[in-house]
PDB file of the backbone (N, CA, C, O) and the ligand in Angstrom, with CONECT records:
HET     ZN  A 101       1
ATOM      1  N   MET A   1       0.848  -1.192   0.000  1.00  0.00           N
ATOM      2  CA  MET A   1       0.000   0.000   0.000  1.00  0.00           C
ATOM      3  C   MET A   1       0.886   1.244   0.000  1.00  0.00           C
ATOM      4  O   MET A   1       1.751   1.404   0.861  1.00  0.00           O
ATOM      5  N   SER A   2       0.666   2.088  -0.939  1.00  0.00           N
ATOM      6  CA  SER A   2       1.474   3.305  -0.984  1.00  0.00           C
ATOM      7  C   SER A   2       0.666   4.481  -0.441  1.00  0.00           C
ATOM      8  O   SER A   2      -0.507   4.660  -0.770  1.00  0.00           O
ATOM      9  N   GLU A   3       1.321   5.270   0.390  1.00  0.00           N
ATOM     10  CA  GLU A   3       0.650   6.410   0.984  1.00  0.00           C
ATOM     11  C   GLU A   3       1.208   7.692   0.386  1.00  0.00           C
ATOM     12  O   GLU A   3       2.391   8.004   0.525  1.00  0.00           O
ATOM     13  N   GLU A   4       0.349   8.408  -0.264  1.00  0.00           N
ATOM     14  CA  GLU A   4       0.774   9.633  -0.902  1.00  0.00           C
ATOM     15  C   GLU A   4       0.729  10.773   0.110  1.00  0.00           C
ATOM     16  O   GLU A   4      -0.302  11.029   0.732  1.00  0.00           O
ATOM     17  N   LYS A   5       1.859  11.448   0.262  1.00  0.00           N
ATOM     18  CA  LYS A   5       1.879  12.576   1.193  1.00  0.00           C
ATOM     19  C   LYS A   5       1.508  13.849   0.454  1.00  0.00           C
ATOM     20  O   LYS A   5       2.016  14.133  -0.630  1.00  0.00           O
ATOM     21  N   LYS A   6       0.620  14.600   1.060  1.00  0.00           N
ATOM     22  CA  LYS A   6       0.179  15.840   0.436  1.00  0.00           C
ATOM     23  C   LYS A   6       0.781  17.030   1.165  1.00  0.00           C
ATOM     24  O   LYS A   6       1.226  16.927   2.308  1.00  0.00           O
ATOM     25  N   ALA A   7       0.781  18.154   0.475  1.00  0.00           N
ATOM     26  CA  ALA A   7       1.245  19.390   1.097  1.00  0.00           C
ATOM     27  C   ALA A   7       0.039  20.216   1.522  1.00  0.00           C
ATOM     28  O   ALA A   7      -0.963  20.299   0.813  1.00  0.00           O
ATOM     29  N   CYS A   8       0.162  20.817   2.686  1.00  0.00           N
ATOM     30  CA  CYS A   8      -0.913  21.657   3.207  1.00  0.00           C
ATOM     31  C   CYS A   8      -1.221  22.771   2.204  1.00  0.00           C
ATOM     32  O   CYS A   8      -0.312  23.442   1.714  1.00  0.00           O
ATOM     33  N   ASP A   9      -2.487  22.958   1.909  1.00  0.00           N
ATOM     34  CA  ASP A   9      -2.871  23.961   0.918  1.00  0.00           C
ATOM     35  C   ASP A   9      -2.781  25.385   1.451  1.00  0.00           C
ATOM     36  O   ASP A   9      -2.972  26.344   0.705  1.00  0.00           O
ATOM     37  N   LEU A  10      -2.491  25.521   2.737  1.00  0.00           N
ATOM     38  CA  LEU A  10      -2.315  26.871   3.272  1.00  0.00           C
ATOM     39  C   LEU A  10      -0.841  27.186   3.496  1.00  0.00           C
ATOM     40  O   LEU A  10      -0.334  28.172   2.961  1.00  0.00           O
ATOM     41  N   CYS A  11      -0.149  26.368   4.276  1.00  0.00           N
ATOM     42  CA  CYS A  11       1.229  26.710   4.655  1.00  0.00           C
ATOM     43  C   CYS A  11       2.268  25.901   3.893  1.00  0.00           C
ATOM     44  O   CYS A  11       3.449  26.248   3.920  1.00  0.00           O
ATOM     45  N   GLY A  12       1.861  24.830   3.213  1.00  0.00           N
ATOM     46  CA  GLY A  12       2.809  24.079   2.389  1.00  0.00           C
ATOM     47  C   GLY A  12       3.534  22.954   3.113  1.00  0.00           C
ATOM     48  O   GLY A  12       4.300  22.217   2.492  1.00  0.00           O
ATOM     49  N   LEU A  13       3.310  22.809   4.410  1.00  0.00           N
ATOM     50  CA  LEU A  13       3.931  21.715   5.159  1.00  0.00           C
ATOM     51  C   LEU A  13       3.334  20.377   4.741  1.00  0.00           C
ATOM     52  O   LEU A  13       2.205  20.316   4.254  1.00  0.00           O
ATOM     53  N   THR A  14       4.091  19.317   4.935  1.00  0.00           N
ATOM     54  CA  THR A  14       3.585  17.993   4.621  1.00  0.00           C
ATOM     55  C   THR A  14       2.427  17.635   5.540  1.00  0.00           C
ATOM     56  O   THR A  14       2.489  17.848   6.751  1.00  0.00           O
ATOM     57  N   VAL A  15       1.385  17.096   4.958  1.00  0.00           N
ATOM     58  CA  VAL A  15       0.224  16.691   5.751  1.00  0.00           C
ATOM     59  C   VAL A  15       0.500  15.316   6.343  1.00  0.00           C
ATOM     60  O   VAL A  15       0.505  14.316   5.625  1.00  0.00           O
ATOM     61  N   GLU A  16       0.731  15.265   7.660  1.00  0.00           N
ATOM     62  CA  GLU A  16       1.059  14.013   8.340  1.00  0.00           C
ATOM     63  C   GLU A  16      -0.192  13.316   8.859  1.00  0.00           C
ATOM     64  O   GLU A  16      -0.249  12.089   8.945  1.00  0.00           O
ATOM     65  N   VAL A  17      -1.183  14.115   9.202  1.00  0.00           N
ATOM     66  CA  VAL A  17      -2.424  13.568   9.741  1.00  0.00           C
ATOM     67  C   VAL A  17      -3.556  13.874   8.769  1.00  0.00           C
ATOM     68  O   VAL A  17      -3.760  15.025   8.381  1.00  0.00           O
ATOM     69  N   SER A  18      -4.287  12.840   8.381  1.00  0.00           N
ATOM     70  CA  SER A  18      -5.398  13.078   7.470  1.00  0.00           C
ATOM     71  C   SER A  18      -6.632  13.473   8.266  1.00  0.00           C
ATOM     72  O   SER A  18      -6.702  13.242   9.473  1.00  0.00           O
ATOM     73  N   GLY A  19      -7.579  14.053   7.603  1.00  0.00           N
ATOM     74  CA  GLY A  19      -8.815  14.414   8.274  1.00  0.00           C
ATOM     75  C   GLY A  19      -9.095  15.899   8.224  1.00  0.00           C
ATOM     76  O   GLY A  19     -10.238  16.327   8.385  1.00  0.00           O
ATOM     77  N   PHE A  20      -8.035  16.703   7.996  1.00  0.00           N
ATOM     78  CA  PHE A  20      -8.255  18.146   7.896  1.00  0.00           C
ATOM     79  C   PHE A  20      -8.433  18.513   6.432  1.00  0.00           C
ATOM     80  O   PHE A  20      -7.504  18.992   5.783  1.00  0.00           O
ATOM     81  N   THR A  21      -9.620  18.286   5.924  1.00  0.00           N
ATOM     82  CA  THR A  21      -9.872  18.544   4.512  1.00  0.00           C
ATOM     83  C   THR A  21     -11.089  19.436   4.336  1.00  0.00           C
ATOM     84  O   THR A  21     -11.972  19.505   5.191  1.00  0.00           O
ATOM     85  N   LEU A  22     -11.104  20.103   3.217  1.00  0.00           N
ATOM     86  CA  LEU A  22     -12.256  20.915   2.847  1.00  0.00           C
ATOM     87  C   LEU A  22     -12.608  20.605   1.411  1.00  0.00           C
ATOM     88  O   LEU A  22     -11.733  20.316   0.595  1.00  0.00           O
ATOM     89  N   LYS A  23     -13.898  20.667   1.101  1.00  0.00           N
ATOM     90  CA  LYS A  23     -14.312  20.455  -0.269  1.00  0.00           C
ATOM     91  C   LYS A  23     -14.800  21.780  -0.847  1.00  0.00           C
ATOM     92  O   LYS A  23     -15.593  22.489  -0.228  1.00  0.00           O
ATOM     93  N   LEU A  24     -14.319  22.096  -2.030  1.00  0.00           N
ATOM     94  CA  LEU A  24     -14.737  23.332  -2.681  1.00  0.00           C
ATOM     95  C   LEU A  24     -15.943  23.079  -3.564  1.00  0.00           C
ATOM     96  O   LEU A  24     -16.263  21.941  -3.904  1.00  0.00           O
ATOM     97  N   LYS A  25     -16.606  24.175  -3.926  1.00  0.00           N
ATOM     98  CA  LYS A  25     -17.784  24.063  -4.781  1.00  0.00           C
ATOM     99  C   LYS A  25     -17.425  23.518  -6.152  1.00  0.00           C
ATOM    100  O   LYS A  25     -18.281  22.991  -6.861  1.00  0.00           O
ATOM    101  N   THR A  26     -16.153  23.647  -6.526  1.00  0.00           N
ATOM    102  CA  THR A  26     -15.684  23.133  -7.813  1.00  0.00           C
ATOM    103  C   THR A  26     -15.519  21.625  -7.786  1.00  0.00           C
ATOM    104  O   THR A  26     -15.297  21.004  -8.826  1.00  0.00           O
ATOM    105  N   GLY A  27     -15.628  21.016  -6.574  1.00  0.00           N
ATOM    106  CA  GLY A  27     -15.431  19.591  -6.436  1.00  0.00           C
ATOM    107  C   GLY A  27     -14.020  19.250  -6.010  1.00  0.00           C
ATOM    108  O   GLY A  27     -13.707  18.094  -5.724  1.00  0.00           O
ATOM    109  N   GLU A  28     -13.174  20.258  -5.970  1.00  0.00           N
ATOM    110  CA  GLU A  28     -11.778  20.082  -5.588  1.00  0.00           C
ATOM    111  C   GLU A  28     -11.685  19.836  -4.086  1.00  0.00           C
ATOM    112  O   GLU A  28     -12.446  20.404  -3.303  1.00  0.00           O
ATOM    113  N   GLN A  29     -10.742  18.981  -3.695  1.00  0.00           N
ATOM    114  CA  GLN A  29     -10.530  18.684  -2.286  1.00  0.00           C
ATOM    115  C   GLN A  29      -9.242  19.363  -1.839  1.00  0.00           C
ATOM    116  O   GLN A  29      -8.214  19.258  -2.508  1.00  0.00           O
ATOM    117  N   LYS A  30      -9.300  20.062  -0.700  1.00  0.00           N
ATOM    118  CA  LYS A  30      -8.119  20.731  -0.161  1.00  0.00           C
ATOM    119  C   LYS A  30      -7.674  20.014   1.099  1.00  0.00           C
ATOM    120  O   LYS A  30      -8.500  19.555   1.888  1.00  0.00           O
ATOM    121  N   TYR A  31      -6.353  19.918   1.285  1.00  0.00           N
ATOM    122  CA  TYR A  31      -5.800  19.200   2.434  1.00  0.00           C
ATOM    123  C   TYR A  31      -4.997  20.144   3.306  1.00  0.00           C
ATOM    124  O   TYR A  31      -4.293  21.019   2.801  1.00  0.00           O
ATOM    125  N   PHE A  32      -5.100  19.968   4.614  1.00  0.00           N
ATOM    126  CA  PHE A  32      -4.399  20.841   5.544  1.00  0.00           C
ATOM    127  C   PHE A  32      -3.676  20.036   6.611  1.00  0.00           C
ATOM    128  O   PHE A  32      -4.051  18.906   6.925  1.00  0.00           O
ATOM    129  N   CYS A  33      -2.607  20.656   7.172  1.00  0.00           N
ATOM    130  CA  CYS A  33      -1.786  19.943   8.150  1.00  0.00           C
ATOM    131  C   CYS A  33      -2.417  19.984   9.536  1.00  0.00           C
ATOM    132  O   CYS A  33      -2.117  19.146  10.387  1.00  0.00           O
ATOM    133  N   CYS A  34      -3.290  20.958   9.758  1.00  0.00           N
ATOM    134  CA  CYS A  34      -3.886  21.077  11.082  1.00  0.00           C
ATOM    135  C   CYS A  34      -5.217  21.813  10.988  1.00  0.00           C
ATOM    136  O   CYS A  34      -5.569  22.370   9.948  1.00  0.00           O
ATOM    137  N   ASP A  35      -5.942  21.802  12.094  1.00  0.00           N
ATOM    138  CA  ASP A  35      -7.252  22.440  12.121  1.00  0.00           C
ATOM    139  C   ASP A  35      -7.132  23.957  11.952  1.00  0.00           C
ATOM    140  O   ASP A  35      -8.030  24.600  11.408  1.00  0.00           O
ATOM    141  N   GLY A  36      -6.018  24.524  12.423  1.00  0.00           N
ATOM    142  CA  GLY A  36      -5.805  25.962  12.293  1.00  0.00           C
ATOM    143  C   GLY A  36      -5.738  26.388  10.839  1.00  0.00           C
ATOM    144  O   GLY A  36      -6.397  27.347  10.436  1.00  0.00           O
ATOM    145  N   CYS A  37      -4.932  25.666  10.041  1.00  0.00           N
ATOM    146  CA  CYS A  37      -4.793  25.980   8.620  1.00  0.00           C
ATOM    147  C   CYS A  37      -6.129  25.818   7.911  1.00  0.00           C
ATOM    148  O   CYS A  37      -6.497  26.633   7.065  1.00  0.00           O
ATOM    149  N   LYS A  38      -6.834  24.786   8.253  1.00  0.00           N
ATOM    150  CA  LYS A  38      -8.134  24.535   7.652  1.00  0.00           C
ATOM    151  C   LYS A  38      -9.081  25.696   7.951  1.00  0.00           C
ATOM    152  O   LYS A  38      -9.784  26.178   7.063  1.00  0.00           O
ATOM    153  N   GLY A  39      -9.094  26.137   9.200  1.00  0.00           N
ATOM    154  CA  GLY A  39      -9.965  27.220   9.617  1.00  0.00           C
ATOM    155  C   GLY A  39      -9.659  28.520   8.895  1.00  0.00           C
ATOM    156  O   GLY A  39     -10.565  29.231   8.460  1.00  0.00           O
ATOM    157  N   ILE A  40      -8.352  28.829   8.769  1.00  0.00           N
ATOM    158  CA  ILE A  40      -7.947  30.061   8.101  1.00  0.00           C
ATOM    159  C   ILE A  40      -8.325  30.007   6.628  1.00  0.00           C
ATOM    160  O   ILE A  40      -8.833  30.981   6.073  1.00  0.00           O
ATOM    161  N   TYR A  41      -8.075  28.870   6.001  1.00  0.00           N
ATOM    162  CA  TYR A  41      -8.417  28.733   4.581  1.00  0.00           C
ATOM    163  C   TYR A  41      -9.919  28.901   4.369  1.00  0.00           C
ATOM    164  O   TYR A  41     -10.363  29.556   3.426  1.00  0.00           O
ATOM    165  N   GLN A  42     -10.675  28.302   5.253  1.00  0.00           N
ATOM    166  CA  GLN A  42     -12.129  28.361   5.169  1.00  0.00           C
ATOM    167  C   GLN A  42     -12.614  29.805   5.304  1.00  0.00           C
ATOM    168  O   GLN A  42     -13.551  30.229   4.628  1.00  0.00           O
ATOM    169  N   MET A  43     -11.950  30.549   6.197  1.00  0.00           N
ATOM    170  CA  MET A  43     -12.303  31.941   6.431  1.00  0.00           C
ATOM    171  C   MET A  43     -11.989  32.800   5.204  1.00  0.00           C
ATOM    172  O   MET A  43     -12.780  33.656   4.809  1.00  0.00           O
ATOM    173  N   LEU A  44     -10.822  32.552   4.612  1.00  0.00           N
ATOM    174  CA  LEU A  44     -10.364  33.350   3.474  1.00  0.00           C
ATOM    175  C   LEU A  44     -11.131  33.024   2.196  1.00  0.00           C
ATOM    176  O   LEU A  44     -11.255  33.865   1.306  1.00  0.00           O
ATOM    177  N   ASN A  45     -11.640  31.805   2.112  1.00  0.00           N
ATOM    178  CA  ASN A  45     -12.294  31.369   0.872  1.00  0.00           C
ATOM    179  C   ASN A  45     -13.739  30.949   1.112  1.00  0.00           C
ATOM    180  O   ASN A  45     -14.251  30.006   0.509  1.00  0.00           O
ATOM    181  N   GLU A  46     -14.364  31.677   2.005  1.00  0.00           N
ATOM    182  CA  GLU A  46     -15.721  31.338   2.436  1.00  0.00           C
ATOM    183  C   GLU A  46     -16.678  31.065   1.272  1.00  0.00           C
ATOM    184  O   GLU A  46     -17.505  30.155   1.329  1.00  0.00           O
ATOM    185  N   ASP A  47     -16.547  31.875   0.215  1.00  0.00           N
ATOM    186  CA  ASP A  47     -17.479  31.773  -0.902  1.00  0.00           C
ATOM    187  C   ASP A  47     -17.223  30.560  -1.779  1.00  0.00           C
ATOM    188  O   ASP A  47     -18.076  30.185  -2.584  1.00  0.00           O
ATOM    189  N   GLN A  48     -16.040  29.932  -1.629  1.00  0.00           N
ATOM    190  CA  GLN A  48     -15.697  28.795  -2.478  1.00  0.00           C
ATOM    191  C   GLN A  48     -15.816  27.459  -1.777  1.00  0.00           C
ATOM    192  O   GLN A  48     -15.859  26.406  -2.414  1.00  0.00           O
ATOM    193  N   VAL A  49     -15.868  27.515  -0.438  1.00  0.00           N
ATOM    194  CA  VAL A  49     -15.868  26.273   0.337  1.00  0.00           C
ATOM    195  C   VAL A  49     -17.298  25.790   0.557  1.00  0.00           C
ATOM    196  O   VAL A  49     -18.191  26.564   0.900  1.00  0.00           O
ATOM    197  N   LEU A  50     -17.484  24.517   0.353  1.00  0.00           N
ATOM    198  CA  LEU A  50     -18.786  23.896   0.599  1.00  0.00           C
ATOM    199  C   LEU A  50     -19.017  23.796   2.100  1.00  0.00           C
ATOM    200  O   LEU A  50     -18.139  23.353   2.840  1.00  0.00           O
ATOM    201  N   ALA A  51     -20.173  24.198   2.540  1.00  0.00           N
ATOM    202  CA  ALA A  51     -20.510  24.072   3.950  1.00  0.00           C
ATOM    203  C   ALA A  51     -20.728  22.599   4.287  1.00  0.00           C
ATOM    204  O   ALA A  51     -21.308  21.858   3.493  1.00  0.00           O
ATOM    205  N   GLU A  52     -20.262  22.176   5.467  1.00  0.00           N
ATOM    206  CA  GLU A  52     -20.415  20.786   5.859  1.00  0.00           C
ATOM    207  C   GLU A  52     -21.728  20.557   6.560  1.00  0.00           C
ATOM    208  O   GLU A  52     -22.025  19.432   6.963  1.00  0.00           O
TER     209      GLU A  52
HETATM  210 ZN    ZN A 101      -0.704  24.036   7.277  1.00  0.00          ZN2+
END
């Protein structure tokens, strides 16, 4: 099984823990290294992020 490491879409750090993701209205999935990055991204891109 190969595990693909992603880079945080806010700060660029490697995403070590999965689960901090957001889905955009475009269908695109964004990955974050922590809840803080996810929260900031969500705040900055409120109009593009799908509400959960
Ligand atoms: Zn981050």
